[in-house]
N, C-alpha and C positions, 0 to 999 in steps of 0.2 A: 560701443563700448573697443576699444583697439586691445586686441593681445596683449595679455601683461608681459611679453618679450619683444615685443614692439613701444611699449612704454620706455624699457628698460637701454634698448639702442641693441639689442643684441639680435641681429636678422638672421645668424645662422641655426639654425638647425639642430638641435643638440645631440649629439650622439647618445646609445644607450651605454650608460653605466657597468661594467664589469659586476657590482652588486645585483644590480637589475635582470642581468640578464641569466645569473645565476639559480634567481629566483624560482626560476621554473623549473630546474634540476632540483631544488631541495624539496623533501620529504614533508609530507604534511604532517601539522598538529595530532599531535590522538584527539581520538574524539571527545568534549566532554560526556563525565559518565552520567551525567541527571539527564540528558537529550540521546543518549542510549537507554537508559530508561525506559524513558518515555514510550522510545521505539518501542522496545521489544514488548510493553506492557498493552499497546496498542495492536499490534501483531499476536499477542496471543487472545486478547479482547474477541477480532476478527477473525481467528481463528473458531473460538470460543462460538461466534455466534452462526461460522457458515456451519459447526458441527454439530449445533441444535438445531441448526433449520434442515438440514442433510437428512437429520435423525428423521425430523418432524416429517419430510416428503419421507419417506422411503418406507414408513409406518404406512404412511395413507397410503399409498401403491401396492403396497403389500395387504395390506386390508379394505381397501376400498368397497371390494365385492363380498363381503364378510356376513354373512344375518345371523344374529344374536338371540340364543333362547332366554326369555325374561324370566325372573321367579312366577311370574303369574299364567307360564304358560306361552304368551303369547311371542311371536317372533319378531323380530325387528333389525334393519338393517343397522353397521355400525356406525356408517358415517351418511348423513344427509344425501338425497338422491343430488340436487345440484348446490356444489359444495364450491364458493368460489374462491379459487389456490390464487389470483392474480398479485395479492399482496406478499405472499411468501415468496414466490418465483421474484417478485422486483428486489425484497430484502436479501434473498439469496444473492443475487446479482450483483446487488450495489454491497455485499459483504465479499463478494470474491474481487471487486475492483478494488476496493477497500485492503484486499491483504496483497493484491498486486500493488498496488501504490505503497504501502508500509513496505515491501520487500523492497523494492527500489528507491524508496528514500532511506531505508537502513544502511542497503548499500554503498549510495551516495554518502552516507557518514561516515562509513567507515573506511573508505578508499577502494573498495572492490571496485568499482567504475572507471577511474581513471588507470589501474592496471588494466584492465581487460583493451580497454581504451590505448592503449602504449603495446598492447600485446600484438594489435593486427596489424596489417601489412599496409 
């Protein structure tokens, strides 16, 4: 298939119109409020997940060697000796990564990244 400009008989490369040249300098549109709300909601949910997992990890670290007195007089450790915490660490890492991605997406949605790029030398 031949390009459309060759079919029309115009072999000159068209120059950029002043409207197209000025379109780069035009301010971006205001972000849609629903998209901002969804990004904000997912950022709040991600922050809540990080908060809950961080609190659970902090409680485990502070009480992992605690021995408790039972009502019958016996003593028992508060946590099992062989507790597998890798699912907690994986979820905590994934939640932190999700928060970082949401922050970047929120900034790009609201136009914060373009102003940062313009300010760079």
